[in-house]
N, C-alpha and C positions, 0 to 999 in steps of 0.2 A: 587860208593856206591849205588847210586840211580838206576843204571841199574841192579845191582845184586838183589836189592829188587824187581824190576819189573819182573825179570826173575823168582824169587821165587814165586811170585803171579801167573804168567802165568802157571808155572808147577803145582801148587796146583789146579788151576782152571781146568786143563786138567784131573786131577784125579777124580774130583767131577762129579757125574751124572748131566746132564743138566735138570733142572726142569723148565718147562714153564707152567704157569697157564693161561687159557683163559676163560673168563666169557661169557656166552651166555645169551640172554634175555629169561626169562621164559614166558613172555607174549608179545604180539605185542603192539606197541604203540597205544594209543587211537586216532584215527583220526575222522574226521567228517563223518557222513553218510547222504545220501540224502533221505533215507526212514527209519526213526527211527521206532522202533517197537511199540512205544506207540500210534502211529497214526492209527493203524489198516490197513486193506487191502482196496484198492479202490473198490468202488461199481459199477463203470461203468454204471452210469445212463445216460439216454438220448435216442436219436433216435436209433432204431435197424434196421428199414427198411426205405429206402428212397422213395421219391415220384416217382411213376411210376413202382415200382417193383410188381411182382406177388407173392401173399402169399396164403397159405392154411388156413383153419379154425383153430383157436387156436394159431396162430403165434403171438408172442409178438412184437408189433410195437414200443413201447416206455416204458421206466421205468422212474419214477419221484418221487420226495419227496413232492413237492408242485404242485398244478394244473397248470402246464405250457402248457400241451397239453390236448385237450378235445376230447371225442369220438363223431364221426359223424355217418354216415350211415354204418350199419353192423359192428360196432365196440363196444366192451365192455369195461367197466371200473372196474378194480379190487379194492379190499379193500385197497391195499397198493399203489394205484395210477397207476398200470400197465394198459396200453392200449393194447388190443389184438383184433385180427380179429375174427369175428363171422362166416364169410363165406369165401369161396374161391373167389379170385378176384384180381383186381389191386388196389394199394394204391394211393390215391390222398390226398395231404395235402393242406388245404385251410386256409385262414385267414378270419374269419367271426366275426360278432358282437356276443358278449356273452350276453345273457339275463339270469342272474342267479336268483335263488329263494332267495330273500333277507330275507325271514323268517327263513331260515336255519342258524344255529349258525356257521357252518363251513364256509359258504359263507360270513357271517358278519365278521368273524375273518380274512379271507384271503383278502377280498376286502373292508376293513374298510376305510372310507373316500372317496370312489369312487362311492357313490350312484347315483349322478347326471351326471356321466361321461359315455361316450361311451367306452366300453371295447372291444378290439379286441384280439382274441386268435387263436392259431393254432388248427385246427380240423383235425383229421385223419378220412378218409372215405375209405371204401372198396367197389368198384363197381364190382359186379359179371360179368363174361363174358356173352355176349348175347347168348341166346339159338338158336338152329339150325332151328327152325320153320319147321320141316319136319314131323309133326304129321299127322296121318291119322285117320279119324273118323271111328271106327269099326261099331258101331251101336248107334242109338239115343235112349234115354229113353222114 
């Protein structure tokens, strides 16, 4: 009796169309990200030119937010703290004593509490190449 019942079910199943439903995800699963969007893009501040490299006038030597590097010989200081070369030459980075103007409010804010200390900072210097010394005197005045 039981075998006839099973045969009847098998035959009825063969006549029915096979319906298979498959669900796919509509969105990817949320994983962790290493660079989330709310942090913004990196600014890539710091040294752009290393010690001993040759630069032309106007080349950016370093970008900074606080005064970490200071301008030396033939080097300019921008409003946003950018240090750039004023002349063509070789870059030399030196560590020198800083003698800031203590009357300036910006200096008071950055170096507060260090009035009687010796402060050493990195200075960027651009030394122009030596001239050829092949001048001829055409006429005297």
